N, CA, C and O of each residue as an XYZ file, in Angstrom:
836
protein
N     -30.669     35.708    -30.254
C     -29.622     36.216    -31.152
C     -30.163     36.255    -32.579
O     -30.653     35.249    -33.093
N     -30.071     37.418    -33.210
C     -30.561     37.537    -34.572
C     -29.642     36.784    -35.523
O     -28.519     36.419    -35.175
N     -30.147     36.563    -36.736
C     -29.380     35.833    -37.746
C     -28.043     36.516    -38.019
O     -27.011     35.849    -38.101
N     -28.055     37.850    -38.161
C     -26.833     38.586    -38.463
C     -25.821     38.452    -37.336
O     -24.635     38.234    -37.579
N     -26.296     38.584    -36.098
C     -25.380     38.466    -34.964
C     -24.802     37.061    -34.859
O     -23.626     36.878    -34.547
N     -25.651     36.077    -35.126
C     -25.219     34.688    -34.997
C     -24.160     34.322    -36.034
O     -23.203     33.609    -35.735
N     -24.345     34.821    -37.253
C     -23.450     34.428    -38.342
C     -22.524     35.565    -38.789
O     -21.976     35.529    -39.890
N     -22.358     36.550    -37.945
C     -21.512     37.694    -38.282
C     -20.066     37.279    -38.595
O     -19.510     37.763    -39.581
N     -19.436     36.406    -37.802
C     -18.061     35.983    -38.133
C     -17.973     35.290    -39.492
O     -17.022     35.508    -40.244
N     -18.962     34.459    -39.804
C     -18.957     33.773    -41.095
C     -19.114     34.766    -42.251
O     -18.509     34.602    -43.311
N     -19.939     35.802    -42.029
C     -20.098     36.834    -43.054
C     -18.780     37.565    -43.289
O     -18.398     37.814    -44.432
N     -18.087     37.907    -42.208
C     -16.797     38.588    -42.338
C     -15.779     37.698    -43.049
O     -15.000     38.176    -43.874
N     -15.787     36.411    -42.729
C     -14.869     35.483    -43.385
C     -15.150     35.413    -44.879
O     -14.223     35.395    -45.688
N     -16.415     35.374    -45.244
C     -16.789     35.331    -46.649
C     -16.301     36.575    -47.394
O     -15.757     36.481    -48.494
N     -16.505     37.733    -46.779
C     -16.046     38.986    -47.390
C     -14.528     38.997    -47.542
O     -13.996     39.447    -48.557
N     -13.841     38.496    -46.518
C     -12.382     38.437    -46.587
C     -11.929     37.527    -47.724
O     -11.029     37.892    -48.479
N     -12.541     36.342    -47.859
C     -12.140     35.398    -48.890
C     -12.384     35.961    -50.290
O     -11.592     35.730    -51.204
N     -13.474     36.696    -50.451
C     -13.749     37.334    -51.742
C     -12.666     38.367    -52.050
O     -12.121     38.402    -53.153
N     -12.368     39.195    -51.070
C     -11.321     40.205    -51.265
C      -9.974     39.549    -51.541
O      -9.244     39.967    -52.439
N      -9.648     38.513    -50.760
C      -8.377     37.812    -50.912
C      -8.231     37.252    -52.326
O      -7.185     37.413    -52.955
N      -9.273     36.599    -52.821
C      -9.232     36.007    -54.158
C      -9.067     37.083    -55.232
O      -8.298     36.914    -56.178
N      -9.787     38.175    -55.081
C      -9.729     39.263    -56.062
C      -8.345     39.907    -56.082
O      -7.794     40.165    -57.152
N      -7.774     40.168    -54.886
C      -6.486     40.856    -54.807
C      -5.298     39.922    -55.010
O      -4.156     40.375    -55.086
N      -5.563     38.621    -55.098
C      -4.487     37.680    -55.427
C      -4.152     37.725    -56.915
O      -3.138     37.177    -57.347
N      -5.003     38.377    -57.687
C      -4.810     38.468    -59.134
C      -3.925     39.669    -59.455
O      -4.260     40.804    -59.114
N      -2.811     39.418    -60.101
C      -1.949     40.488    -60.601
C      -1.418     41.437    -59.548
O      -1.535     42.649    -59.727
N      -0.838     40.950    -58.451
C      -0.270     41.868    -57.450
C       0.965     42.585    -57.987
O       1.479     42.229    -59.048
N       1.430     43.569    -57.276
C       2.609     44.333    -57.703
C       3.781     43.396    -57.941
O       4.418     43.447    -58.994
N       4.065     42.547    -56.973
C       4.992     41.423    -57.196
C       4.469     40.246    -56.388
O       3.939     40.419    -55.290
N       4.621     39.042    -56.943
C       4.137     37.864    -56.231
C       4.956     37.620    -54.967
O       4.430     37.099    -53.984
N       6.228     37.989    -54.981
C       7.083     37.797    -53.812
C       6.578     38.616    -52.627
O       6.477     38.109    -51.509
N       6.264     39.884    -52.882
C       5.735     40.744    -51.821
C       4.361     40.257    -51.390
O       4.031     40.289    -50.204
N       3.558     39.806    -52.351
C       2.221     39.315    -52.029
C       2.297     38.165    -51.028
O       1.561     38.148    -50.042
N       3.192     37.198    -51.283
C       3.346     36.084    -50.353
C       3.844     36.559    -48.998
O       3.319     36.146    -47.963
N       4.843     37.415    -48.996
C       5.431     37.877    -47.739
C       4.408     38.601    -46.877
O       4.403     38.442    -45.656
N       3.544     39.394    -47.497
C       2.561     40.166    -46.744
C       1.344     39.322    -46.353
O       0.721     39.578    -45.323
N       1.004     38.324    -47.163
C      -0.231     37.583    -46.923
C      -0.069     36.338    -46.063
O      -1.039     35.873    -45.465
N       1.132     35.794    -45.990
C       1.314     34.604    -45.152
C       0.920     34.875    -43.700
O       0.187     34.068    -43.129
N       1.371     35.977    -43.065
C       0.931     36.230    -41.682
C      -0.584     36.366    -41.562
O      -1.177     35.917    -40.581
N      -1.205     36.986    -42.564
C      -2.662     37.157    -42.545
C      -3.352     35.805    -42.651
O      -4.309     35.534    -41.926
N      -2.870     34.956    -43.553
C      -3.480     33.642    -43.735
C      -3.342     32.787    -42.476
O      -4.249     32.029    -42.135
N      -2.219     32.910    -41.793
C      -2.026     32.178    -40.542
C      -3.040     32.638    -39.505
O      -3.650     31.819    -38.817
N      -3.221     33.961    -39.395
C      -4.174     34.511    -38.431
C      -5.598     34.037    -38.727
O      -6.325     33.639    -37.817
N      -5.992     34.081    -39.994
C      -7.341     33.647    -40.377
C      -7.516     32.154    -40.099
O      -8.555     31.733    -39.591
N      -6.510     31.364    -40.430
C      -6.572     29.920    -40.193
C      -6.765     29.617    -38.704
O      -7.587     28.776    -38.341
N      -6.015     30.298    -37.854
C      -6.127     30.071    -36.414
C      -7.509     30.465    -35.897
O      -8.074     29.781    -35.043
N      -8.048     31.560    -36.412
C      -9.384     31.987    -35.983
C     -10.450     30.976    -36.404
O     -11.409     30.736    -35.671
N     -10.279     30.389    -37.580
C     -11.264     29.420    -38.072
C     -11.206     28.126    -37.267
O     -12.241     27.612    -36.844
N      -9.999     27.595    -37.053
C      -9.885     26.285    -36.399
C     -10.191     26.353    -34.903
O     -10.505     25.334    -34.288
N     -10.102     27.547    -34.318
C     -10.390     27.669    -32.880
C     -11.789     28.230    -32.613
O     -12.152     28.479    -31.463
N     -12.573     28.429    -33.681
C     -13.874     29.087    -33.537
C     -14.802     28.345    -32.577
O     -15.486     28.967    -31.764
N     -14.825     27.015    -32.674
C     -15.733     26.242    -31.821
C     -15.249     26.175    -30.370
O     -16.036     25.949    -29.451
N     -13.961     26.372    -30.185
C     -13.417     26.332    -28.825
C     -13.594     27.665    -28.099
O     -13.835     27.710    -26.893
N     -13.470     28.743    -28.861
C     -13.680     30.056    -28.253
C     -14.182     31.020    -29.319
O     -13.503     31.279    -30.312
N     -15.370     31.539    -29.098
C     -15.943     32.516    -30.020
C     -15.764     33.909    -29.423
O     -16.290     34.215    -28.353
N     -15.019     34.736    -30.130
C     -14.844     36.119    -29.706
C     -16.159     36.873    -29.897
O     -17.083     36.374    -30.539
N     -16.231     38.062    -29.342
C     -17.398     38.905    -29.569
C     -17.397     39.377    -31.025
O     -16.361     39.365    -31.690
N     -18.554     39.787    -31.502
C     -18.639     40.315    -32.861
C     -17.800     41.577    -33.019
O     -17.292     41.859    -34.104
N     -17.656     42.332    -31.940
C     -16.796     43.519    -31.981
C     -15.364     43.118    -32.283
O     -14.704     43.743    -33.113
N     -14.879     42.074    -31.611
C     -13.520     41.593    -31.851
C     -13.352     41.117    -33.287
O     -12.359     41.436    -33.941
N     -14.325     40.353    -33.776
C     -14.218     39.848    -35.145
C     -14.232     40.987    -36.159
O     -13.513     40.940    -37.157
N     -15.043     42.003    -35.907
C     -15.067     43.148    -36.819
C     -13.719     43.857    -36.839
O     -13.200     44.173    -37.910
N     -13.149     44.109    -35.664
C     -11.860     44.797    -35.591
C     -10.768     43.995    -36.283
O      -9.975     44.549    -37.044
N     -10.723     42.696    -36.021
C      -9.694     41.865    -36.640
C      -9.877     41.785    -38.146
O      -8.904     41.872    -38.896
N     -11.120     41.618    -38.598
C     -11.385     41.513    -40.031
C     -11.029     42.812    -40.743
O     -10.496     42.790    -41.852
N     -11.321     43.930    -40.113
C     -11.015     45.230    -40.719
C      -9.517     45.349    -40.973
O      -9.093     45.749    -42.057
N      -8.716     44.997    -39.962
C      -7.268     45.074    -40.150
C      -6.787     44.079    -41.201
O      -6.002     44.440    -42.077
N      -7.248     42.831    -41.125
C      -6.780     41.804    -42.051
C      -7.126     42.153    -43.503
O      -6.335     41.882    -44.406
N      -8.284     42.742    -43.730
C      -8.668     43.141    -45.077
C      -7.861     44.359    -45.533
O      -7.515     44.477    -46.709
N      -7.571     45.247    -44.609
C      -6.721     46.403    -44.904
C      -5.327     45.924    -45.310
O      -4.765     46.385    -46.304
N      -4.782     44.997    -44.532
C      -3.445     44.473    -44.786
C      -3.385     43.750    -46.129
O      -2.368     43.812    -46.820
N      -4.463     43.068    -46.503
C      -4.520     42.351    -47.770
C      -4.433     43.306    -48.953
O      -3.860     42.969    -49.989
N      -4.995     44.482    -48.799
C      -4.870     45.515    -49.850
C      -3.407     45.894    -50.025
O      -2.920     46.014    -51.149
N      -2.704     46.084    -48.900
C      -1.289     46.422    -48.963
C      -0.462     45.329    -49.605
O       0.528     45.613    -50.279
N      -0.858     44.077    -49.405
C      -0.150     42.972    -50.020
C      -0.270     42.971    -51.535
O       0.628     42.505    -52.237
N      -1.385     43.494    -52.036
C      -1.600     43.543    -53.483
C      -0.768     44.652    -54.140
O      -0.075     44.415    -55.129
N      -0.846     45.849    -53.583
C      -0.186     47.004    -54.206
C       1.256     47.201    -53.729
O       2.035     47.883    -54.393
N       1.616     46.613    -52.589
C       2.779     46.918    -51.749
C       2.379     48.129    -50.904
O       1.684     49.029    -51.375
N       2.824     48.133    -49.667
C       2.371     49.166    -48.739
C       2.833     50.558    -49.155
O       2.183     51.554    -48.837
N       3.941     50.625    -49.858
C       4.464     51.921    -50.270
C       3.716     52.486    -51.470
O       3.755     53.692    -51.715
N       3.027     51.612    -52.230
C       2.403     52.045    -53.478
C       0.883     51.980    -53.461
O       0.252     52.268    -54.478
N       0.286     51.617    -52.357
C      -1.173     51.570    -52.281
C      -1.749     52.977    -52.466
O      -1.307     53.907    -51.791
N      -2.717     53.153    -53.355
C      -3.323     54.490    -53.537
C      -3.901     54.997    -52.215
O      -4.800     54.382    -51.641
N      -3.373     56.120    -51.743
C      -3.758     56.601    -50.414
C      -3.761     58.124    -50.353
O      -3.743     58.700    -49.265
N      -3.782     58.777    -51.509
C      -3.638     60.238    -51.549
C      -4.713     60.959    -50.748
O      -4.428     61.929    -50.045
N      -5.958     60.477    -50.857
C      -7.062     61.145    -50.159
C      -6.826     61.161    -48.655
O      -7.000     62.190    -48.002
N      -6.428     60.014    -48.113
C      -6.212     59.927    -46.666
C      -4.916     60.626    -46.247
O      -4.821     61.163    -45.144
N      -3.918     60.613    -47.139
C      -2.698     61.366    -46.839
C      -3.010     62.851    -46.695
O      -2.459     63.530    -45.829
N      -3.905     63.353    -47.559
C      -4.300     64.762    -47.465
C      -5.026     65.037    -46.151
O      -4.823     66.088    -45.543
N      -5.863     64.112    -45.708
C      -6.543     64.284    -44.426
C      -5.549     64.274    -43.274
O      -5.651     65.081    -42.350
N      -4.582     63.351    -43.334
C      -3.592     63.245    -42.268
C      -2.702     64.470    -42.196
O      -2.165     64.787    -41.135
N      -2.541     65.164    -43.322
C      -1.689     66.354    -43.334
C      -2.269     67.478    -42.483
O      -1.561     68.424    -42.136
N      -3.566     67.380    -42.140
C      -4.221     68.403    -41.318
C      -4.283     68.017    -39.835
O      -4.872     68.736    -39.029
N      -3.681     66.896    -39.484
C      -3.741     66.440    -38.092
C      -2.607     66.994    -37.241
O      -2.605     66.821    -36.022
N      -1.636     67.663    -37.877
C      -0.460     68.207    -37.173
C       0.340     67.102    -36.487
O       0.963     67.326    -35.449
N       0.317     65.911    -37.078
C       1.104     64.781    -36.573
C       2.189     64.426    -37.583
O       2.372     63.262    -37.942
N       2.907     65.462    -38.034
C       3.920     65.257    -39.069
C       5.008     64.290    -38.639
O       5.629     63.640    -39.480
N       5.242     64.190    -37.350
C       6.260     63.272    -36.846
C       5.942     61.834    -37.257
O       6.837     61.055    -37.584
N       4.651     61.498    -37.233
C       4.226     60.141    -37.581
C       3.717     60.032    -39.006
O       3.914     59.008    -39.661
N       3.058     61.090    -39.494
C       2.451     61.056    -40.828
C       2.934     62.253    -41.651
O       2.171     63.188    -41.892
N       4.190     62.228    -42.078
C       4.753     63.382    -42.780
C       4.145     63.587    -44.161
O       3.724     62.635    -44.819
N       4.107     64.855    -44.590
C       3.660     65.172    -45.945
C       4.634     64.559    -46.949
O       5.829     64.436    -46.681
N       4.106     64.183    -48.096
C       4.950     63.643    -49.146
C       5.289     62.181    -48.974
O       6.062     61.625    -49.755
N       4.722     61.553    -47.963
C       4.973     60.127    -47.716
C       3.672     59.363    -47.857
O       2.621     59.856    -47.448
N       3.721     58.175    -48.426
C       2.541     57.321    -48.441
C       2.398     56.706    -47.053
O       3.201     55.869    -46.641
N       1.368     57.134    -46.349
C       1.201     56.726    -44.956
C       0.285     55.522    -44.782
O      -0.192     55.255    -43.679
N       0.039     54.794    -45.870
C      -0.805     53.603    -45.768
C      -0.238     52.631    -44.739
O      -0.986     52.062    -43.945
N       1.078     52.437    -44.748
C       1.681     51.494    -43.806
C       1.629     52.008    -42.383
O       1.457     51.226    -41.448
N       1.777     53.325    -42.200
C       1.722     53.886    -40.846
C       0.327     53.703    -40.254
O       0.191     53.321    -39.092
N      -0.699     53.971    -41.040
C      -2.073     53.755    -40.570
C      -2.286     52.273    -40.294
O      -2.967     51.897    -39.340
N      -1.696     51.436    -41.144
C      -1.804     49.991    -40.934
C      -1.226     49.556    -39.608
O      -1.789     48.688    -38.941
N      -0.110     50.145    -39.214
C       0.482     49.797    -37.930
C      -0.403     50.267    -36.773
O      -0.500     49.589    -35.750
N      -1.038     51.407    -36.932
C      -1.984     51.847    -35.905
C      -3.129     50.846    -35.782
O      -3.591     50.549    -34.681
N      -3.582     50.330    -36.926
C      -4.687     49.372    -36.921
C      -4.286     48.016    -36.363
O      -5.140     47.269    -35.885
N      -2.988     47.683    -36.416
C      -2.528     46.444    -35.791
C      -2.963     46.402    -34.330
O      -3.253     45.340    -33.779
N      -3.001     47.577    -33.722
C      -3.356     47.670    -32.310
C      -4.721     47.127    -31.963
O      -4.991     46.853    -30.794
N      -5.611     46.960    -32.967
C      -6.954     46.459    -32.666
C      -6.907     45.064    -32.066
O      -7.849     44.651    -31.390
N      -5.820     44.329    -32.303
C      -5.734     42.969    -31.771
C      -5.602     42.954    -30.247
O      -5.778     41.910    -29.620
N      -5.293     44.100    -29.655
C      -5.248     44.167    -28.194
C      -6.633     43.919    -27.603
O      -6.753     43.409    -26.489
N      -7.670     44.275    -28.341
C      -9.053     44.085    -27.864
C      -9.385     42.598    -27.727
O      -9.758     42.166    -26.636
N      -9.262     41.789    -28.802
C      -9.563     40.360    -28.641
C      -8.602     39.643    -27.689
O      -8.996     38.680    -27.031
N      -7.364     40.094    -27.607
C      -6.431     39.471    -26.663
C      -6.886     39.702    -25.227
O      -6.881     38.783    -24.408
N      -7.277     40.937    -24.932
C      -7.787     41.242    -23.598
C      -9.087     40.488    -23.341
O      -9.318     39.995    -22.237
N      -9.925     40.401    -24.353
C     -11.195     39.689    -24.232
C     -10.964     38.214    -23.937
O     -11.652     37.629    -23.100
N     -10.006     37.618    -24.618
C      -9.710     36.204    -24.427
C      -9.318     35.899    -22.987
O      -9.888     35.004    -22.363
N      -8.347     36.641    -22.456
C      -7.858     36.332    -21.103
C      -8.899     36.689    -20.049
O      -8.925     36.091    -18.973
N      -9.758     37.665    -20.354
C     -10.767     38.089    -19.378
C     -11.976     37.148    -19.376
O     -12.448     36.743    -18.313
N     -12.471     36.806    -20.557
C     -13.641     35.925    -20.646
C     -13.297     34.518    -20.188
O     -14.110     33.847    -19.551
N     -12.085     34.074    -20.515
C     -11.627     32.751    -20.077
C     -11.300     32.726    -18.578
O     -11.044     31.671    -17.997
N     -11.317     33.912    -17.976
C     -11.012     34.064    -16.551
C      -9.577     33.650    -16.205
O      -9.294     33.188    -15.100
N      -8.679     33.829    -17.187
C      -7.264     33.648    -16.887
C      -6.786     34.790    -16.000
O      -5.841     34.645    -15.224
N      -7.461     35.927    -16.134
C      -7.328     37.027    -15.176
C      -8.746     37.488    -14.859
O      -9.651     37.321    -15.677
N      -8.938     38.055    -13.700
C     -10.288     38.462    -13.294
C     -10.435     39.974    -13.178
O     -11.461     40.474    -12.717
N      -9.415     40.686    -13.593
C      -9.431     42.143    -13.497
C      -9.318     42.738    -14.897
O      -8.427     42.379    -15.668
N     -10.232     43.652    -15.213
C     -10.244     44.241    -16.553
C      -8.941     44.970    -16.859
O      -8.405     44.860    -17.962
N      -8.442     45.701    -15.898
C      -7.220     46.474    -16.124
C      -6.040     45.567    -16.438
O      -5.233     45.869    -17.316
N      -5.943     44.456    -15.717
C      -4.876     43.493    -15.980
C      -5.011     42.917    -17.381
O      -4.021     42.769    -18.097
N      -6.239     42.595    -17.771
C      -6.478     42.063    -19.114
C      -6.063     43.071    -20.183
O      -5.472     42.705    -21.199
N      -6.377     44.327    -19.944
C      -6.014     45.381    -20.892
C      -4.500     45.484    -21.036
O      -3.982     45.539    -22.151
N      -3.794     45.511    -19.912
C      -2.334     45.623    -19.973
C      -1.717     44.404    -20.655
O      -0.724     44.532    -21.372
N      -2.291     43.235    -20.440
C      -1.782     42.041    -21.112
C      -1.963     42.158    -22.628
O      -1.084     41.766    -23.396
N      -3.100     42.696    -23.047
C      -3.340     42.888    -24.471
C      -2.368     43.882    -25.086
O      -1.839     43.657    -26.174
N      -2.137     44.988    -24.378
C      -1.219     46.020    -24.886
C       0.211     45.492    -24.941
O       0.906     45.696    -25.936
N       0.657     44.814    -23.879
C       2.016     44.287    -23.847
C       2.223     43.211    -24.919
O       3.268     43.161    -25.567
N       1.210     42.349    -25.097
C       1.312     41.308    -26.125
C       1.412     41.946    -27.506
O       2.173     41.487    -28.358
N       0.638     43.006    -27.719
C       0.687     43.693    -29.002
C       2.037     44.358    -29.218
O       2.585     44.322    -30.320
N       2.575     44.971    -28.156
C       3.889     45.595    -28.259
C       4.971     44.583    -28.594
O       5.871     44.861    -29.386
N       4.876     43.391    -27.976
C       5.845     42.336    -28.257
C       5.737     41.900    -29.710
O       6.750     41.780    -30.400
N       4.507     41.662    -30.183
C       4.315     41.233    -31.560
C       4.809     42.307    -32.536
O       5.435     41.984    -33.546
N       4.530     43.578    -32.239
C       4.980     44.657    -33.110
C       6.492     44.685    -33.233
O       7.033     44.871    -34.323
N       7.169     44.502    -32.115
C       8.633     44.480    -32.133
C       9.150     43.276    -32.909
O      10.093     43.388    -33.693
N       8.519     42.116    -32.682
C       8.939     40.896    -33.377
C       8.748     41.039    -34.884
O       9.598     40.615    -35.667
N       7.632     41.637    -35.284
C       7.363     41.784    -36.713
C       8.374     42.704    -37.381
O       8.771     42.470    -38.523
N       8.795     43.760    -36.667
C       9.817     44.643    -37.219
C      11.120     43.883    -37.452
O      11.818     44.129    -38.436
N      11.443     42.970    -36.556
C      12.642     42.144    -36.727
C      12.486     41.229    -37.939
O      13.414     41.063    -38.731
N      11.283     40.631    -38.075
C      11.017     39.753    -39.221
C      11.128     40.547    -40.530
O      11.707     40.067    -41.505
N      10.575     41.749    -40.544
C      10.670     42.600    -41.731
C      12.125     42.863    -42.111
O      12.501     42.777    -43.281
N      12.932     43.183    -41.108
C      14.341     43.481    -41.364
C      15.075     42.269    -41.915
O      15.857     42.384    -42.858
N      14.821     41.101    -41.322
C      15.469     39.864    -41.800
C      15.074     39.571    -43.246
O      15.918     39.214    -44.067
N      13.778     39.725    -43.552
C      13.320     39.488    -44.924
C      13.963     40.477    -45.878
O      14.413     40.094    -46.958
N      14.011     41.759    -45.490
C      14.574     42.788    -46.357
C      16.041     42.521    -46.658
O      16.491     42.690    -47.791
N      16.791     42.100    -45.629
C      18.216     41.807    -45.815
C      18.389     40.560    -46.672
O      19.263     40.517    -47.538
N      17.562     39.548    -46.436
C      17.670     38.283    -47.179
C      17.260     38.444    -48.634
O      17.951     37.980    -49.540
N      16.126     39.106    -48.849
C      15.615     39.278    -50.213
C      16.453     40.273    -50.993
O      16.759     40.065    -52.167
N      16.822     41.364    -50.319
C      17.620     42.388    -50.972
C      16.862     43.066    -52.104
O      15.703     42.740    -52.362
N      17.504     43.996    -52.769
C      16.928     44.648    -53.936
C      15.605     45.341    -53.667
O      15.319     45.757    -52.544
N      14.803     45.458    -54.720
C      13.513     46.150    -54.621
C      12.527     45.402    -53.734
O      11.753     46.023    -53.007
N      12.550     44.053    -53.790
C      11.604     43.268    -52.992
C      11.818     43.518    -51.508
O      10.862     43.722    -50.760
N      13.081     43.502    -51.084
C      13.380     43.752    -49.674
C      12.985     45.151    -49.259
O      12.424     45.353    -48.182
N      13.279     46.118    -50.115
C      12.940     47.508    -49.809
C      11.441     47.722    -49.755
O      10.946     48.426    -48.876
N      10.701     47.113    -50.700
C       9.248     47.271    -50.741
C       8.588     46.648    -49.511
O       7.640     47.204    -48.956
N       9.098     45.494    -49.095
C       8.512     44.831    -47.927
C       8.787     45.630    -46.656
O       7.916     45.751    -45.795
N       9.992     46.171    -46.538
C      10.334     46.962    -45.363
C       9.527     48.248    -45.319
O       9.045     48.643    -44.258
N       9.378     48.903    -46.460
C       8.509     50.076    -46.565
C       8.935     51.266    -45.755
O       8.087     52.064    -45.356
N      10.218     51.419    -45.495
C      10.672     52.527    -44.643
C      10.619     53.864    -45.362
O      10.559     54.909    -44.714
N      10.641     53.849    -46.679
C      10.563     55.059    -47.496
C      11.609     56.090    -47.067
O      11.341     57.292    -47.051
N      12.786     55.609    -46.725
C      13.890     56.500    -46.405
C      13.926     57.007    -44.980
O      14.818     57.784    -44.638
N      12.998     56.601    -44.139
C      12.952     57.057    -42.748
C      13.749     56.086    -41.870
O      13.355     54.931    -41.705
N      14.867     56.550    -41.309
C      15.713     55.659    -40.504
C      15.053     55.270    -39.194
O      15.466     54.301    -38.557
N      14.022     56.021    -38.781
C      13.292     55.717    -37.537
C      11.958     55.043    -37.824
O      11.077     55.021    -36.965
N      11.804     54.498    -39.017
C      10.526     53.912    -39.420
C      10.091     52.797    -38.473
O       8.929     52.753    -38.071
N      10.998     51.904    -38.111
C      10.642     50.771    -37.249
C      10.145     51.255    -35.891
O       9.163     50.733    -35.361
N      10.825     52.253    -35.330
C      10.427     52.760    -34.006
C       9.064     53.446    -34.069
O       8.261     53.312    -33.145
N       8.797     54.175    -35.145
C       7.505     54.840    -35.292
C       6.390     53.818    -35.507
O       5.278     53.983    -35.005
N       6.698     52.764    -36.257
C       5.715     51.702    -36.468
C       5.336     51.049    -35.138
O       4.158     50.810    -34.876
N       6.328     50.764    -34.304
C       6.054     50.135    -33.009
C       5.246     51.069    -32.105
O       4.365     50.627    -31.368
N       5.557     52.355    -32.171
C       4.788     53.330    -31.386
C       3.333     53.339    -31.823
O       2.433     53.392    -30.985
N       3.097     53.287    -33.122
C       1.719     53.290    -33.629
C       0.995     52.006    -33.263
O      -0.203     52.030    -32.979
N       1.709     50.878    -33.266
C       1.103     49.627    -32.799
C       0.531     49.806    -31.399
O      -0.610     49.435    -31.124
N       1.345     50.380    -30.523
C       0.958     50.523    -29.119
C      -0.150     51.570    -28.961
O      -1.070     51.384    -28.166
N      -0.061     52.668    -29.718
C      -1.110     53.695    -29.645
C      -2.455     53.122    -30.096
O      -3.493     53.431    -29.512
N      -2.431     52.294    -31.127
C      -3.669     51.645    -31.568
C      -4.218     50.716    -30.508
O      -5.428     50.645    -30.292
N      -3.310     49.996    -29.841
C      -3.731     49.073    -28.783
C      -4.357     49.836    -27.621
O      -5.361     49.400    -27.058
N      -3.773     50.959    -27.264
C      -4.320     51.771    -26.174
C      -5.703     52.296    -26.542
O      -6.602     52.330    -25.702
N      -5.872     52.703    -27.793
C      -7.157     53.247    -28.244
C      -8.288     52.235    -28.085
O      -9.329     52.544    -27.507
N      -8.076     51.011    -28.607
C      -9.152     50.020    -28.512
C      -9.336     49.520    -27.085
O     -10.396     48.996    -26.744
N      -8.314     49.678    -26.249
C      -8.438     49.247    -24.858
C      -9.459     50.079    -24.099
O     -10.104     49.586    -23.173
N      -9.605     51.336    -24.488
C     -10.655     52.172    -23.885
C     -12.030     51.587    -24.208
O     -12.908     51.523    -23.348
N     -12.201     51.164    -25.459
C     -13.482     50.560    -25.862
C     -13.730     49.270    -25.094
O     -14.851     49.003    -24.661
N     -12.683     48.473    -24.929
C     -12.814     47.230    -24.169
C     -13.239     47.532    -22.731
O     -14.134     46.875    -22.199
N     -12.617     48.498    -22.115
C     -12.926     48.829    -20.720
C     -14.375     49.303    -20.580
O     -15.073     48.912    -19.645
N     -14.821     50.145    -21.511
C     -16.185     50.658    -21.435
C     -17.202     49.537    -21.615
O     -18.218     49.501    -20.922
N     -16.929     48.620    -22.545
C     -17.874     47.530    -22.798
C     -17.971     46.614    -21.589
O     -19.074     46.279    -21.155
N     -16.836     46.205    -21.043
C     -16.869     45.221    -19.972
C     -17.083     45.847    -18.601
O     -17.236     45.139    -17.606
N     -17.092     47.168    -18.552
C     -17.475     47.826    -17.298
C     -18.968     47.689    -17.044
O     -19.433     47.842    -15.915
N     -19.722     47.397    -18.115
C     -21.160     47.219    -17.981
C     -21.510     45.845    -17.424
O     -22.660     45.567    -17.086
N     -20.473     44.978    -17.335
C     -20.702     43.633    -16.838
C     -20.019     43.469    -15.479
O     -19.051     44.162    -15.166
N     -20.527     42.570    -14.708
C     -19.918     42.320    -13.410
C     -18.602     41.584    -13.564
O     -18.471     40.701    -14.412
N     -17.615     41.951    -12.733
C     -16.319     41.271    -12.744
C     -16.495     39.858    -12.206
O     -15.526     39.103    -12.126
């Protein structure tokens, strides 16, 4: 194992901590910053304390780190106000207006699609630990777990928005006037999970069951 492969998770953690420290300075509102970053900090903490018990593949760590760093950016600017014009213009050519409408900041929608990457390490965990011995079963468990988490998070968002009220609640919810925002977010969670599940299947198809 080369040095980079061996210490790849530690490198990703270092990059995340640098980004976290930098974006903790002067966020749009400290209330939104805490609300958005607490789930991320919990996820990072769990990955660190369980590292010696179970080391995910570098692919899993890259996917998780990419999402967590993306989410941290949203915590700084608020998901509705993160500069995203360049990517919004690209999305306008995908003919997916139902999910990524023109005139909307789609940073949060892309973020929900990226949430789906966690289906990969979830499937990897149950498969490598041999809690299941079939790749397809592991994949479905990852997708279903992601769907459950996506639904739960939408409920948490709604509770926070109602409790906080005002601009803070609205900014955290990030619906931008779309009454079907929660349902579209959950759909994107699952679509992201399905996407990375193909990668998981291809990788572990090269190994014996």
